[in-house]
C-alpha positions in Angstrom: 97.1 92.2 106.4 93.6 91.1 107.6 92.1 93.9 105.4 94.0 92.6 102.3 93.0 89.0 103.0 89.4 90.0 103.4 89.5 91.8 100.1 91.1 88.7 98.4 88.6 86.3 99.9 85.6 88.6 99.3 86.6 89.2 95.7 87.3 85.5 95.2 83.8 84.5 96.5 82.0 87.1 94.5 83.7 86.2 91.2 83.5 82.4 91.9 79.8 82.5 92.8 78.7 85.0 90.2 80.7 83.7 87.3 80.0 80.1 88.5 76.2 80.8 88.3 76.7 82.1 84.8 78.8 79.0 83.8 76.3 76.6 85.3 73.5 78.4 83.5 75.3 78.0 80.2 76.1 74.4 80.7 72.6 73.4 81.8 70.9 75.3 78.9 69.6 78.2 81.0 68.2 76.3 84.0 69.2 79.0 86.4 67.9 81.9 84.1 69.1 85.5 84.0 67.0 86.2 87.0 68.8 83.4 89.0 72.2 84.7 87.9 71.3 88.3 88.9 70.0 87.0 92.3 73.2 85.1 92.8 75.3 88.2 92.2 73.1 90.3 94.5 73.1 87.8 97.3 76.8 87.1 97.2 77.6 90.9 97.2 75.3 91.3 100.3 76.9 88.3 102.1 80.4 89.6 101.4 79.6 93.1 102.6 78.1 91.6 105.9 81.1 89.2 106.2 83.9 91.6 105.5 82.5 95.2 105.6 83.8 95.8 109.1 87.3 94.4 108.3 88.2 95.9 105.0 85.3 98.2 103.9 84.1 95.6 101.4 85.4 97.2 98.2 86.0 94.0 96.2 86.4 96.0 93.0 89.2 98.3 91.9 86.7 100.9 90.7 85.1 101.1 94.2 88.5 101.4 95.8 89.5 104.2 93.5 86.1 105.9 94.0 86.6 105.9 97.7 90.1 107.3 97.3 88.8 110.1 95.0 86.1 110.8 97.6 88.8 111.1 100.2 87.3 108.4 102.4 90.1 106.0 101.7 93.9 106.4 101.7 95.6 106.6 98.4 98.6 104.7 99.9 96.4 101.6 100.4 94.9 101.6 96.9 97.7 99.7 95.1 97.7 96.8 97.6 93.9 96.6 97.7 93.7 96.4 93.9 96.5 93.8 93.8 94.7 91.6 96.3 91.4 92.1 94.5 93.0 91.1 91.2 94.6 88.0 92.8 91.2 87.0 94.3 89.5 87.4 90.9 92.1 85.4 89.1 92.1 82.6 91.6 88.3 82.3 91.3 88.5 82.2 87.5 91.3 79.6 87.7 89.1 77.5 90.0 86.1 77.7 87.7 88.3 76.9 84.7 89.6 73.8 86.5 86.0 72.8 87.4 84.5 73.5 84.0 87.2 73.3 81.4 84.7 72.9 78.5 82.9 76.1 79.2 
């Protein structure tokens, strides 16, 4: 269960920070800039890999999970639950952003 919660929290954080940076950039008329949004995505990916890599493998993306399963470095039995928790994390992040920035 720790692996699944790590995937949920990691995916939530990545989507919340990355999409949040894009939203703030839009609302403020580009004050963050494309470079700032890209740096946000890169740093949050790095932070989540350091935070959860040892726990869950730090997939945070169904494409990565499926890729690892195809490469036979990850069990196909675990793929559906990983993807489910990644989707839940992403939807919770977008819901939070929608509640914080309903006009955007």
